[in-house]
C-alpha positions in Angstrom: -148.1 264.8 -101.8 -147.3 261.2 -101.8 -150.0 258.7 -101.2 -150.4 254.9 -101.4 -153.2 252.9 -103.3 -154.6 251.8 -100.0 -155.3 255.3 -98.9 -157.1 255.9 -102.2 -159.3 252.7 -101.5 -160.2 253.9 -97.9 -161.3 257.2 -99.2 -163.4 255.6 -102.0 -164.9 253.2 -99.5 -166.3 255.8 -97.3 -170.1 255.8 -97.4 -172.1 259.0 -98.4 -174.0 261.1 -95.9 -176.9 263.2 -96.4 -175.0 266.4 -96.1 -172.4 265.6 -98.7 -172.8 266.7 -102.4 -175.0 264.7 -105.0 -173.1 262.4 -107.4 -173.3 265.1 -110.1 -172.1 267.8 -108.1 -169.2 265.6 -106.9 -168.3 264.8 -110.6 -168.4 268.4 -111.7 -166.1 269.1 -108.5 -163.7 266.4 -109.2 -163.4 267.7 -113.0 -162.9 271.3 -112.1 -160.4 270.1 -109.3 -158.5 267.7 -111.7 -158.1 270.3 -114.2 -154.2 270.6 -114.5 -153.6 267.9 -112.2 -150.3 266.0 -112.7 -150.0 262.4 -111.4 -146.5 260.9 -111.1 -147.1 257.1 -110.7 -144.3 255.1 -109.6 -144.4 251.3 -109.8 -142.1 248.5 -108.6 -141.9 245.6 -106.2 -139.4 246.6 -103.5 -138.9 242.8 -102.6 -137.3 242.3 -105.9 -134.3 244.4 -105.7 -133.9 246.9 -108.8 -137.4 245.8 -110.0 -138.6 248.1 -107.2 -136.7 251.2 -108.4 -140.0 253.1 -109.3 -141.0 253.0 -105.6 -137.4 254.3 -104.6 -138.1 257.2 -107.0 -141.4 258.1 -105.3 -139.7 257.9 -101.9 -137.0 260.4 -103.2 -139.5 262.7 -104.7 -141.5 263.1 -101.5 -138.6 264.8 -99.9 -138.8 267.6 -102.4 -141.4 270.5 -102.6 -143.6 269.6 -105.5 -145.4 272.3 -107.4 -149.0 272.7 -106.8 -151.3 270.3 -108.5 -148.8 267.5 -108.4 -149.5 264.2 -106.7 -146.7 261.5 -106.3 -148.3 258.0 -105.9 -146.2 254.9 -104.7 -148.3 252.5 -106.9 -146.2 249.5 -105.6 -147.1 246.5 -107.7 -150.1 248.0 -109.3 -153.5 246.7 -109.8 -156.7 248.3 -111.1 -157.1 250.3 -107.9 -154.7 252.8 -109.7 -157.5 253.6 -112.4 -159.2 256.2 -110.1 -155.9 258.3 -109.7 -155.0 257.9 -113.4 -158.4 259.0 -114.5 -158.4 262.0 -112.3 -155.2 263.4 -113.7 -154.7 265.6 -116.8 -151.0 264.8 -117.2 -149.4 261.4 -116.1 -145.8 260.5 -115.5 -145.1 256.9 -115.0 -142.0 255.4 -113.6 -141.1 251.8 -113.8 -138.4 249.4 -114.3 -137.8 247.7 -117.6 -136.2 245.0 -119.5 -135.8 246.9 -122.7 -132.6 245.9 -124.1 -130.8 249.1 -122.8 -127.9 248.7 -120.5 -128.9 248.5 -116.8 -129.2 252.1 -115.4 -130.3 253.5 -118.6 -133.2 256.0 -118.2 -135.4 256.3 -121.2 -138.2 258.9 -121.5 -140.9 258.1 -124.0 -144.5 259.5 -124.7 -146.2 256.6 -126.3 -149.7 256.9 -127.7 -150.9 253.3 -127.1 -150.1 250.8 -124.5 -148.3 248.5 -127.1 -145.9 251.5 -127.6 -144.5 251.0 -124.2 -141.2 249.0 -123.7 -141.2 245.7 -122.0 -141.6 246.1 -118.3 -141.2 243.3 -115.7 -144.1 241.2 -114.5 -143.6 241.5 -110.8 -146.8 243.6 -110.6 -150.3 242.4 -109.7 -151.5 244.0 -113.1 -148.6 245.1 -115.7 -148.5 248.7 -116.7 -149.8 247.8 -120.3 -152.8 246.1 -118.9 -153.6 249.0 -116.7 -153.4 251.4 -119.5 -155.2 249.4 -121.9 -158.2 249.6 -119.5 -157.4 253.2 -118.8 -157.7 254.0 -122.7 -160.8 251.7 -123.0 -162.4 253.7 -120.3 -161.9 256.9 -122.3 -158.6 258.0 -120.6 -156.5 260.4 -122.8 -154.3 262.7 -121.0 -150.7 263.3 -121.8 -148.7 260.3 -120.5 -145.0 260.2 -120.2 -143.0 256.9 -119.2 -139.6 257.1 -117.5 -138.5 253.5 -118.1 -135.2 252.4 -116.0 -133.5 249.6 -117.5 -132.6 246.8 -115.0 -131.0 243.4 -115.2 -134.0 241.1 -114.5 -131.7 238.5 -113.0 -131.6 240.0 -109.5 -131.4 238.3 -106.2 -134.3 239.0 -103.8 -133.3 242.1 -101.9 -134.9 245.5 -100.6 -131.9 247.4 -101.7 -131.2 248.9 -105.1 -127.8 248.1 -107.0 -125.5 251.0 -107.2 -126.4 251.2 -111.0 -130.2 251.5 -110.3 -129.7 253.8 -107.2 -127.9 256.3 -109.6 -130.5 255.9 -112.2 -133.2 256.5 -109.6 -131.4 259.8 -108.7 -131.2 260.7 -112.3 -134.8 259.9 -112.9 -135.7 262.2 -109.9 -133.8 265.0 -111.4 -135.5 264.5 -114.8 -138.8 264.6 -113.3 -138.4 267.7 -111.2 -137.2 269.4 -114.3 -140.2 268.2 -116.2 -142.6 269.2 -113.5 -141.4 272.9 -113.6 -142.6 272.9 -117.4 -146.2 273.3 -118.3 -147.9 270.2 -119.6 -148.2 269.9 -123.4 
């Protein structure tokens, strides 16, 4: 299932009615419902060429049948609105472009423990991945987090298309994620 952060905002903003569960019942239900949930959170700014590679990965993933309990979210340029989906997942797979010193098109899978362990990503997001993760960890978030960083050349012209190198890396990342989703979470 692929969602956008705006849909999450609309659901969160819905008023409660008397017929709905109490807050404690909802929290218990959400905890039970999120057990085993995997969030694939893909970030990027599609107006910035290869910097939008994460969004292209999300779009490609939505064409595949994902296992039960997997949510694919096009996080766009991020923001704190993504904290809710992050906090409701047991396992998180992040996808983002990076200026990490690797040659453009290199796909790196890391399992960092702290936000400072993440490679340098680009800053065309409302809130950077590291900032978002710092707040996530401060609020008690501690699920298994994996990052697929796709190296790009940050000197890109404005474009909604990926370069050939980034398009191949996006395809490779989709296959790697599909393989990873077939395996149980650690």
